[in-house]
MIZAZA-345054 format. One record per residue (C-alpha): residue number from 1; x, y, z. Coordinates in Angstrom, 2 decimals, padded with zeros to 5 digits, m for minus. Layout:
// residues N
seq=NUM | X=X | Y=Y | Z=Z
...
END
This chain:
// residues 375
seq=1 | X=m006.84 | Y=m065.42 | Z=m039.14
seq=2 | X=m004.05 | Y=m064.74 | Z=m036.70
seq=3 | X=m002.96 | Y=m061.79 | Z=m038.78
seq=4 | X=m006.50 | Y=m060.40 | Z=m038.76
seq=5 | X=m006.70 | Y=m060.78 | Z=m034.99
seq=6 | X=m003.47 | Y=m058.89 | Z=m034.60
seq=7 | X=m004.81 | Y=m055.97 | Z=m036.73
seq=8 | X=m008.06 | Y=m055.89 | Z=m034.68
seq=9 | X=m006.04 | Y=m055.89 | Z=m031.45
seq=10 | X=m003.85 | Y=m053.16 | Z=m032.71
seq=11 | X=m006.89 | Y=m051.06 | Z=m033.70
seq=12 | X=m008.32 | Y=m051.41 | Z=m030.17
seq=13 | X=m005.15 | Y=m050.91 | Z=m028.18
seq=14 | X=m003.78 | Y=m047.97 | Z=m030.06
seq=15 | X=m006.56 | Y=m045.50 | Z=m029.03
seq=16 | X=m006.34 | Y=m046.84 | Z=m025.50
seq=17 | X=m002.61 | Y=m046.23 | Z=m025.43
seq=18 | X=m003.14 | Y=m042.67 | Z=m026.69
seq=19 | X=m005.81 | Y=m042.08 | Z=m024.08
seq=20 | X=m003.42 | Y=m043.43 | Z=m021.43
seq=21 | X=m000.77 | Y=m040.98 | Z=m022.58
seq=22 | X=m003.26 | Y=m038.12 | Z=m022.49
seq=23 | X=m004.28 | Y=m039.15 | Z=m018.98
seq=24 | X=m000.72 | Y=m039.41 | Z=m017.68
seq=25 | X=000.55 | Y=m036.27 | Z=m019.39
seq=26 | X=m001.10 | Y=m033.78 | Z=m016.98
seq=27 | X=000.34 | Y=m035.78 | Z=m014.04
seq=28 | X=003.81 | Y=m035.31 | Z=m015.47
seq=29 | X=003.39 | Y=m031.69 | Z=m016.49
seq=30 | X=004.59 | Y=m030.02 | Z=m013.32
seq=31 | X=007.47 | Y=m027.76 | Z=m014.49
seq=32 | X=011.05 | Y=m028.53 | Z=m013.55
seq=33 | X=013.50 | Y=m025.92 | Z=m012.31
seq=34 | X=015.29 | Y=m026.06 | Z=m015.72
seq=35 | X=012.00 | Y=m025.11 | Z=m017.44
seq=36 | X=011.37 | Y=m022.27 | Z=m015.03
seq=37 | X=014.68 | Y=m020.50 | Z=m015.63
seq=38 | X=014.48 | Y=m019.06 | Z=m012.01
seq=39 | X=015.08 | Y=m015.45 | Z=m011.32
seq=40 | X=017.71 | Y=m014.72 | Z=m008.60
seq=41 | X=017.63 | Y=m011.68 | Z=m006.30
seq=42 | X=021.01 | Y=m010.60 | Z=m007.63
seq=43 | X=019.75 | Y=m010.37 | Z=m011.23
seq=44 | X=016.24 | Y=m009.20 | Z=m010.44
seq=45 | X=015.18 | Y=m005.70 | Z=m011.58
seq=46 | X=012.19 | Y=m004.13 | Z=m009.75
seq=47 | X=011.63 | Y=m001.75 | Z=m012.71
seq=48 | X=010.84 | Y=m004.46 | Z=m015.26
seq=49 | X=007.50 | Y=m004.57 | Z=m017.17
seq=50 | X=004.87 | Y=m005.98 | Z=m014.79
seq=51 | X=003.95 | Y=m008.83 | Z=m017.13
seq=52 | X=007.59 | Y=m010.00 | Z=m017.47
seq=53 | X=007.89 | Y=m011.21 | Z=m013.84
seq=54 | X=004.28 | Y=m011.58 | Z=m012.69
seq=55 | X=003.94 | Y=m014.83 | Z=m010.72
seq=56 | X=000.76 | Y=m016.66 | Z=m011.53
seq=57 | X=m001.52 | Y=m017.90 | Z=m008.75
seq=58 | X=m005.12 | Y=m018.97 | Z=m008.03
seq=59 | X=m007.68 | Y=m016.60 | Z=m009.49
seq=60 | X=m005.62 | Y=m015.39 | Z=m012.49
seq=61 | X=m007.43 | Y=m015.63 | Z=m015.82
seq=62 | X=m005.29 | Y=m016.68 | Z=m018.76
seq=63 | X=m005.93 | Y=m016.26 | Z=m022.45
seq=64 | X=m004.59 | Y=m019.36 | Z=m024.10
seq=65 | X=m004.65 | Y=m019.68 | Z=m027.95
seq=66 | X=m003.59 | Y=m022.90 | Z=m029.61
seq=67 | X=m003.15 | Y=m022.77 | Z=m033.39
seq=68 | X=m004.71 | Y=m025.72 | Z=m035.34
seq=69 | X=m006.68 | Y=m026.95 | Z=m032.26
seq=70 | X=m009.83 | Y=m028.58 | Z=m033.72
seq=71 | X=m012.85 | Y=m026.34 | Z=m033.26
seq=72 | X=m014.78 | Y=m029.45 | Z=m032.36
seq=73 | X=m012.74 | Y=m029.73 | Z=m029.21
seq=74 | X=m013.54 | Y=m026.30 | Z=m027.78
seq=75 | X=m013.78 | Y=m022.66 | Z=m028.61
seq=76 | X=m012.82 | Y=m021.63 | Z=m025.09
seq=77 | X=m009.70 | Y=m019.44 | Z=m024.80
seq=78 | X=m009.98 | Y=m018.08 | Z=m021.26
seq=79 | X=m009.03 | Y=m020.25 | Z=m018.40
seq=80 | X=m008.94 | Y=m019.50 | Z=m014.69
seq=81 | X=m006.15 | Y=m020.74 | Z=m012.45
seq=82 | X=m007.78 | Y=m023.07 | Z=m009.91
seq=83 | X=m007.22 | Y=m023.14 | Z=m006.18
seq=84 | X=m004.73 | Y=m025.99 | Z=m006.59
seq=85 | X=m002.69 | Y=m023.79 | Z=m008.99
seq=86 | X=m003.74 | Y=m025.59 | Z=m012.12
seq=87 | X=m005.57 | Y=m024.92 | Z=m015.39
seq=88 | X=m007.52 | Y=m027.58 | Z=m017.28
seq=89 | X=m006.90 | Y=m027.23 | Z=m020.98
seq=90 | X=m008.49 | Y=m029.16 | Z=m023.91
seq=91 | X=m006.39 | Y=m032.24 | Z=m024.93
seq=92 | X=m003.57 | Y=m031.12 | Z=m022.64
seq=93 | X=m005.53 | Y=m031.76 | Z=m019.50
seq=94 | X=m004.59 | Y=m030.33 | Z=m016.01
seq=95 | X=m001.40 | Y=m028.38 | Z=m015.88
seq=96 | X=000.20 | Y=m026.69 | Z=m012.85
seq=97 | X=001.07 | Y=m022.99 | Z=m013.55
seq=98 | X=001.03 | Y=m021.56 | Z=m010.08
seq=99 | X=004.45 | Y=m020.01 | Z=m009.21
seq=100 | X=005.36 | Y=m019.48 | Z=m012.88
seq=101 | X=005.70 | Y=m016.35 | Z=m014.87
seq=102 | X=003.56 | Y=m016.02 | Z=m017.96
seq=103 | X=006.40 | Y=m016.91 | Z=m020.36
seq=104 | X=007.24 | Y=m019.95 | Z=m018.19
seq=105 | X=003.57 | Y=m021.11 | Z=m018.17
seq=106 | X=003.52 | Y=m020.66 | Z=m022.00
seq=107 | X=006.49 | Y=m023.01 | Z=m022.25
seq=108 | X=004.92 | Y=m025.65 | Z=m019.99
seq=109 | X=001.65 | Y=m025.50 | Z=m021.98
seq=110 | X=003.58 | Y=m025.71 | Z=m025.24
seq=111 | X=005.45 | Y=m028.81 | Z=m023.95
seq=112 | X=002.16 | Y=m030.44 | Z=m023.03
seq=113 | X=000.63 | Y=m029.91 | Z=m026.42
seq=114 | X=003.78 | Y=m031.12 | Z=m028.15
seq=115 | X=002.98 | Y=m034.52 | Z=m026.81
seq=116 | X=m000.53 | Y=m034.68 | Z=m028.34
seq=117 | X=m000.16 | Y=m032.51 | Z=m031.46
seq=118 | X=002.38 | Y=m031.99 | Z=m034.22
seq=119 | X=004.12 | Y=m028.65 | Z=m034.22
seq=120 | X=001.73 | Y=m026.82 | Z=m031.92
seq=121 | X=001.89 | Y=m023.03 | Z=m031.69
seq=122 | X=000.83 | Y=m021.64 | Z=m028.29
seq=123 | X=000.23 | Y=m018.09 | Z=m027.13
seq=124 | X=m000.44 | Y=m017.40 | Z=m023.46
seq=125 | X=m001.23 | Y=m013.95 | Z=m021.96
seq=126 | X=m002.60 | Y=m012.69 | Z=m018.66
seq=127 | X=m006.18 | Y=m011.68 | Z=m019.35
seq=128 | X=m007.31 | Y=m010.58 | Z=m015.77
seq=129 | X=m004.96 | Y=m010.70 | Z=m012.75
seq=130 | X=m006.23 | Y=m011.94 | Z=m009.44
seq=131 | X=m006.83 | Y=m009.41 | Z=m006.64
seq=132 | X=m003.46 | Y=m008.16 | Z=m005.40
seq=133 | X=m002.73 | Y=m008.74 | Z=m001.73
seq=134 | X=m000.09 | Y=m006.43 | Z=m000.21
seq=135 | X=001.36 | Y=m006.34 | Z=003.32
seq=136 | X=002.28 | Y=m002.91 | Z=004.70
seq=137 | X=004.27 | Y=m002.65 | Z=007.90
seq=138 | X=006.02 | Y=000.14 | Z=009.87
seq=139 | X=005.26 | Y=003.83 | Z=009.87
seq=140 | X=001.79 | Y=003.97 | Z=008.38
seq=141 | X=m001.48 | Y=004.84 | Z=010.04
seq=142 | X=m002.98 | Y=001.38 | Z=009.68
seq=143 | X=m000.39 | Y=m001.38 | Z=009.18
seq=144 | X=m001.78 | Y=m004.67 | Z=007.86
seq=145 | X=m002.66 | Y=m006.67 | Z=004.89
seq=146 | X=m004.63 | Y=m005.03 | Z=002.00
seq=147 | X=m006.25 | Y=m006.04 | Z=m001.30
seq=148 | X=m005.01 | Y=m003.26 | Z=m003.57
seq=149 | X=m007.24 | Y=m002.94 | Z=m006.62
seq=150 | X=m006.15 | Y=m002.50 | Z=m010.18
seq=151 | X=m007.30 | Y=000.79 | Z=m011.62
seq=152 | X=m008.76 | Y=001.59 | Z=m015.06
seq=153 | X=m007.14 | Y=004.03 | Z=m017.44
seq=154 | X=m008.05 | Y=005.02 | Z=m020.96
seq=155 | X=m006.16 | Y=003.38 | Z=m023.78
seq=156 | X=m004.67 | Y=006.72 | Z=m024.86
seq=157 | X=m003.58 | Y=007.56 | Z=m021.30
seq=158 | X=m001.90 | Y=004.19 | Z=m020.90
seq=159 | X=m000.23 | Y=004.08 | Z=m024.33
seq=160 | X=003.49 | Y=003.60 | Z=m024.22
seq=161 | X=003.57 | Y=002.87 | Z=m020.41
seq=162 | X=003.55 | Y=m000.86 | Z=m020.69
seq=163 | X=001.40 | Y=m001.16 | Z=m017.60
seq=164 | X=m001.84 | Y=m002.11 | Z=m019.47
seq=165 | X=m000.32 | Y=m004.64 | Z=m021.90
seq=166 | X=m002.58 | Y=m007.68 | Z=m022.29
seq=167 | X=m004.86 | Y=m006.67 | Z=m019.53
seq=168 | X=m008.60 | Y=m006.44 | Z=m020.20
seq=169 | X=m010.61 | Y=m003.37 | Z=m019.58
seq=170 | X=m007.54 | Y=m001.01 | Z=m019.61
seq=171 | X=m006.40 | Y=m002.06 | Z=m016.14
seq=172 | X=m003.24 | Y=m000.58 | Z=m014.84
seq=173 | X=m000.97 | Y=m001.99 | Z=m012.10
seq=174 | X=m001.19 | Y=m000.44 | Z=m008.63
seq=175 | X=001.84 | Y=001.44 | Z=m007.44
seq=176 | X=003.66 | Y=001.88 | Z=m004.08
seq=177 | X=001.96 | Y=005.20 | Z=m003.39
seq=178 | X=m001.52 | Y=003.62 | Z=m003.87
seq=179 | X=m000.76 | Y=000.92 | Z=m001.27
seq=180 | X=000.54 | Y=003.49 | Z=001.27
seq=181 | X=m002.63 | Y=005.58 | Z=000.80
seq=182 | X=m004.83 | Y=002.56 | Z=001.33
seq=183 | X=m002.98 | Y=001.89 | Z=004.65
seq=184 | X=m003.98 | Y=005.33 | Z=005.86
seq=185 | X=m000.85 | Y=007.14 | Z=004.68
seq=186 | X=002.53 | Y=007.39 | Z=006.23
seq=187 | X=003.06 | Y=008.81 | Z=009.72
seq=188 | X=005.11 | Y=011.97 | Z=010.22
seq=189 | X=007.83 | Y=009.84 | Z=011.72
seq=190 | X=008.28 | Y=007.78 | Z=008.52
seq=191 | X=011.67 | Y=007.61 | Z=006.78
seq=192 | X=010.54 | Y=007.83 | Z=003.19
seq=193 | X=014.11 | Y=007.74 | Z=001.90
seq=194 | X=014.60 | Y=004.15 | Z=002.96
seq=195 | X=011.28 | Y=002.29 | Z=002.27
seq=196 | X=011.88 | Y=m001.38 | Z=001.71
seq=197 | X=009.92 | Y=m003.59 | Z=m000.68
seq=198 | X=010.33 | Y=m007.32 | Z=m000.45
seq=199 | X=009.22 | Y=m009.57 | Z=m003.32
seq=200 | X=008.83 | Y=m013.34 | Z=m003.60
seq=201 | X=010.33 | Y=m014.66 | Z=m006.78
seq=202 | X=009.30 | Y=m017.74 | Z=m008.77
seq=203 | X=011.93 | Y=m019.93 | Z=m007.16
seq=204 | X=011.16 | Y=m019.36 | Z=m003.49
seq=205 | X=013.77 | Y=m016.61 | Z=m003.16
seq=206 | X=013.09 | Y=m013.04 | Z=m001.99
seq=207 | X=014.28 | Y=m009.92 | Z=m003.78
seq=208 | X=014.61 | Y=m006.65 | Z=m001.71
seq=209 | X=014.95 | Y=m003.08 | Z=m002.89
seq=210 | X=015.19 | Y=000.31 | Z=m001.30
seq=211 | X=012.85 | Y=003.12 | Z=m002.35
seq=212 | X=013.44 | Y=006.84 | Z=m001.91
seq=213 | X=010.07 | Y=008.57 | Z=m002.19
seq=214 | X=011.72 | Y=011.98 | Z=m001.21
seq=215 | X=013.16 | Y=011.88 | Z=m004.72
seq=216 | X=009.63 | Y=011.54 | Z=m006.04
seq=217 | X=008.59 | Y=014.65 | Z=m004.10
seq=218 | X=011.81 | Y=016.61 | Z=m004.68
seq=219 | X=012.58 | Y=015.96 | Z=m008.26
seq=220 | X=009.63 | Y=014.09 | Z=m009.73
seq=221 | X=011.45 | Y=010.80 | Z=m010.16
seq=222 | X=008.46 | Y=008.58 | Z=m011.00
seq=223 | X=010.65 | Y=005.49 | Z=m011.08
seq=224 | X=010.66 | Y=005.45 | Z=m007.24
seq=225 | X=006.92 | Y=004.84 | Z=m007.33
seq=226 | X=007.29 | Y=001.17 | Z=m008.52
seq=227 | X=004.51 | Y=m001.09 | Z=m009.63
seq=228 | X=003.59 | Y=m003.72 | Z=m007.12
seq=229 | X=003.02 | Y=m007.54 | Z=m007.41
seq=230 | X=000.78 | Y=m009.73 | Z=m005.36
seq=231 | X=002.29 | Y=m010.68 | Z=m001.94
seq=232 | X=004.74 | Y=m007.85 | Z=m001.97
seq=233 | X=005.80 | Y=m006.68 | Z=001.57
seq=234 | X=006.37 | Y=m002.96 | Z=002.15
seq=235 | X=008.23 | Y=m001.81 | Z=005.28
seq=236 | X=008.47 | Y=001.85 | Z=006.20
seq=237 | X=011.15 | Y=002.52 | Z=008.87
seq=238 | X=011.09 | Y=005.28 | Z=011.45
seq=239 | X=013.21 | Y=008.30 | Z=010.88
seq=240 | X=015.95 | Y=009.12 | Z=013.32
seq=241 | X=015.33 | Y=012.88 | Z=012.89
seq=242 | X=012.42 | Y=014.86 | Z=011.39
seq=243 | X=013.02 | Y=018.04 | Z=009.47
seq=244 | X=010.05 | Y=020.32 | Z=010.02
seq=245 | X=010.30 | Y=022.02 | Z=006.58
seq=246 | X=010.52 | Y=018.67 | Z=004.80
seq=247 | X=007.69 | Y=017.33 | Z=006.91
seq=248 | X=005.32 | Y=019.96 | Z=005.55
seq=249 | X=006.15 | Y=018.95 | Z=001.88
seq=250 | X=005.86 | Y=015.27 | Z=002.68
seq=251 | X=002.54 | Y=015.82 | Z=004.34
seq=252 | X=001.22 | Y=017.37 | Z=001.07
seq=253 | X=002.03 | Y=014.16 | Z=m000.91
seq=254 | X=m000.70 | Y=011.79 | Z=m002.02
seq=255 | X=000.65 | Y=008.97 | Z=000.17
seq=256 | X=000.24 | Y=011.07 | Z=003.35
seq=257 | X=m003.06 | Y=011.37 | Z=005.21
seq=258 | X=m005.26 | Y=014.17 | Z=003.99
seq=259 | X=m006.46 | Y=015.29 | Z=007.47
seq=260 | X=m005.54 | Y=014.49 | Z=011.15
seq=261 | X=m007.43 | Y=015.02 | Z=014.36
seq=262 | X=m005.96 | Y=016.92 | Z=017.33
seq=263 | X=m007.32 | Y=018.21 | Z=020.61
seq=264 | X=m007.08 | Y=021.89 | Z=021.52
seq=265 | X=m007.90 | Y=022.68 | Z=025.20
seq=266 | X=m007.55 | Y=025.73 | Z=027.42
seq=267 | X=m007.88 | Y=029.35 | Z=026.51
seq=268 | X=m009.12 | Y=029.19 | Z=022.91
seq=269 | X=m012.52 | Y=030.28 | Z=021.64
seq=270 | X=m013.72 | Y=026.74 | Z=020.57
seq=271 | X=m011.84 | Y=024.18 | Z=022.56
seq=272 | X=m012.21 | Y=020.48 | Z=021.72
seq=273 | X=m011.46 | Y=018.03 | Z=018.86
seq=274 | X=m010.48 | Y=019.72 | Z=015.62
seq=275 | X=m009.62 | Y=018.41 | Z=012.19
seq=276 | X=m006.66 | Y=019.94 | Z=010.36
seq=277 | X=m004.70 | Y=019.18 | Z=007.15
seq=278 | X=m001.98 | Y=016.56 | Z=007.60
seq=279 | X=000.72 | Y=019.18 | Z=007.20
seq=280 | X=m000.75 | Y=021.58 | Z=009.69
seq=281 | X=001.50 | Y=023.40 | Z=012.17
seq=282 | X=000.74 | Y=024.39 | Z=015.77
seq=283 | X=m000.39 | Y=027.78 | Z=014.51
seq=284 | X=m003.03 | Y=026.22 | Z=012.29
seq=285 | X=m004.25 | Y=023.89 | Z=015.06
seq=286 | X=m004.88 | Y=026.86 | Z=017.31
seq=287 | X=m006.60 | Y=028.67 | Z=014.38
seq=288 | X=m008.86 | Y=025.69 | Z=013.84
seq=289 | X=m010.04 | Y=026.06 | Z=017.44
seq=290 | X=m011.09 | Y=029.64 | Z=016.87
seq=291 | X=m007.79 | Y=031.20 | Z=017.93
seq=292 | X=m006.77 | Y=032.51 | Z=021.31
seq=293 | X=m009.14 | Y=033.90 | Z=023.92
seq=294 | X=m007.02 | Y=037.03 | Z=023.96
seq=295 | X=m008.34 | Y=038.29 | Z=027.29
seq=296 | X=m007.30 | Y=035.11 | Z=029.16
seq=297 | X=m004.57 | Y=033.29 | Z=027.14
seq=298 | X=m000.81 | Y=033.31 | Z=027.56
seq=299 | X=m000.12 | Y=033.44 | Z=023.90
seq=300 | X=003.60 | Y=032.94 | Z=024.28
seq=301 | X=003.50 | Y=029.66 | Z=026.23
seq=302 | X=001.80 | Y=026.64 | Z=024.71
seq=303 | X=002.16 | Y=022.97 | Z=025.89
seq=304 | X=002.15 | Y=020.24 | Z=023.31
seq=305 | X=001.31 | Y=016.76 | Z=024.58
seq=306 | X=002.04 | Y=013.82 | Z=022.20
seq=307 | X=001.33 | Y=010.11 | Z=022.49
seq=308 | X=004.22 | Y=008.32 | Z=020.89
seq=309 | X=003.85 | Y=005.05 | Z=018.95
seq=310 | X=005.78 | Y=003.15 | Z=021.60
seq=311 | X=003.12 | Y=004.05 | Z=024.21
seq=312 | X=005.01 | Y=006.80 | Z=025.96
seq=313 | X=003.76 | Y=010.36 | Z=026.35
seq=314 | X=005.92 | Y=013.44 | Z=025.73
seq=315 | X=005.13 | Y=016.87 | Z=027.04
seq=316 | X=006.98 | Y=020.10 | Z=026.15
seq=317 | X=006.54 | Y=023.82 | Z=026.40
seq=318 | X=006.56 | Y=025.67 | Z=023.08
seq=319 | X=007.92 | Y=029.33 | Z=022.93
seq=320 | X=005.14 | Y=030.12 | Z=020.54
seq=321 | X=005.00 | Y=032.95 | Z=018.07
seq=322 | X=002.15 | Y=033.58 | Z=015.56
seq=323 | X=004.72 | Y=034.80 | Z=013.03
seq=324 | X=007.00 | Y=031.66 | Z=013.40
seq=325 | X=007.74 | Y=029.58 | Z=010.32
seq=326 | X=007.29 | Y=025.79 | Z=010.52
seq=327 | X=009.91 | Y=024.73 | Z=013.06
seq=328 | X=010.40 | Y=021.83 | Z=015.39
seq=329 | X=011.02 | Y=024.33 | Z=018.21
seq=330 | X=008.54 | Y=027.26 | Z=017.86
seq=331 | X=005.92 | Y=026.01 | Z=015.42
seq=332 | X=006.06 | Y=022.19 | Z=015.05
seq=333 | X=004.13 | Y=020.19 | Z=012.53
seq=334 | X=001.25 | Y=018.42 | Z=014.31
seq=335 | X=000.65 | Y=014.63 | Z=014.47
seq=336 | X=m002.49 | Y=012.54 | Z=014.74
seq=337 | X=m003.78 | Y=012.60 | Z=018.33
seq=338 | X=m001.67 | Y=015.62 | Z=019.54
seq=339 | X=m003.12 | Y=017.68 | Z=022.40
seq=340 | X=m002.47 | Y=021.42 | Z=022.44
seq=341 | X=m002.81 | Y=023.11 | Z=025.79
seq=342 | X=m003.16 | Y=026.88 | Z=025.75
seq=343 | X=m002.34 | Y=028.17 | Z=029.28
seq=344 | X=m003.78 | Y=031.08 | Z=031.11
seq=345 | X=m001.92 | Y=034.32 | Z=031.48
seq=346 | X=m000.56 | Y=035.33 | Z=034.85
seq=347 | X=m003.13 | Y=037.97 | Z=035.37
seq=348 | X=m005.93 | Y=035.61 | Z=034.41
seq=349 | X=m004.56 | Y=033.07 | Z=036.94
seq=350 | X=m004.58 | Y=035.72 | Z=039.68
seq=351 | X=m008.00 | Y=036.88 | Z=038.77
seq=352 | X=m009.38 | Y=033.36 | Z=038.76
seq=353 | X=m007.80 | Y=032.58 | Z=042.12
seq=354 | X=m009.23 | Y=035.74 | Z=043.67
seq=355 | X=m012.62 | Y=034.96 | Z=042.12
seq=356 | X=m012.59 | Y=031.43 | Z=043.49
seq=357 | X=m011.66 | Y=032.66 | Z=046.94
seq=358 | X=m014.35 | Y=035.30 | Z=047.01
seq=359 | X=m017.13 | Y=033.19 | Z=045.63
seq=360 | X=m018.20 | Y=031.45 | Z=048.85
seq=361 | X=m018.29 | Y=034.80 | Z=050.77
seq=362 | X=m021.18 | Y=036.15 | Z=048.74
seq=363 | X=m021.77 | Y=039.80 | Z=047.86
seq=364 | X=m021.40 | Y=041.21 | Z=051.47
seq=365 | X=m018.11 | Y=039.47 | Z=052.05
seq=366 | X=m016.74 | Y=040.65 | Z=048.67
seq=367 | X=m017.77 | Y=044.20 | Z=049.46
seq=368 | X=m016.00 | Y=044.06 | Z=052.84
seq=369 | X=m012.76 | Y=042.83 | Z=051.31
seq=370 | X=m012.86 | Y=045.49 | Z=048.64
seq=371 | X=m013.36 | Y=048.13 | Z=051.38
seq=372 | X=m010.40 | Y=046.79 | Z=053.35
seq=373 | X=m008.25 | Y=046.86 | Z=050.18
seq=374 | X=m009.18 | Y=050.49 | Z=049.63
seq=375 | X=m008.27 | Y=051.45 | Z=053.13
END
């Protein structure tokens, strides 16, 4: 009788013990630093495949396949990372994957299933990444935080690039130039040779790299246009000097604004606000306003008024020539918000002064002065 009671008690307690283990397993499943194999800034490579170092976070959708998992448990294979950074998996329970790479998350999930199954085989891939948030600071038109979308490419177009691997719908990872475009494009004071990208790694450390987009423009070095990760910080410094010829080429790049607005006032045919290409020079700005009023304008003396980003205003006379090539001195590249002042010629100023003086006298007075001048 005692032996039978022991068997009955064993039959009851064994399932309870297993249930207890299954309940406690998720609470113990937070990965340790040894499991994470942390990446350090000194060994980190910004040019790696995006999936190799992607840090998981809330909103990511994972594809989790467990071999020999009973079909009666679930057929679900897609799991969303919750706001608390966890995924809830059949049998394994709630596991924290936020802050891990995909390979690290796969190891954590495999460890969890190893406690409830014999010889489990687990495959984890990133099905759909969460919206990518990027911070852009420095010399761009609209600094701030942006949600940079993934873009769709055909399978044939993406083949061999590695960017679309394991992503549904043929999604490709956004690149640096895309984020700069979304921030309104770089300013004409930007130092594109020393752009800085800061990236949070999976162990709380930050990796930093310098990007030279001039090499992309000059020699077509596409490696400079790196793929981004969520929470990257892009900093565009201000150039100490601006080469006018280079500025024209930079302004034609996709990460520069397409158009800018400038004011043209004074002796032009259509004064007011005009819209010109981002690489427009002073000559093109005047042309957009209809050109000079040739009977009144001093075509060799133009004043350029510029509001600087630090709040100061600069004003300088330009020894203008219609035949001048792009030059900081005689035909500068325009910037957003510039004001071009076309002055009157000396003869026009004299004529206007005489006209203003004679206007109150009326016709008889004007005739008298003309007679006196003739005498």
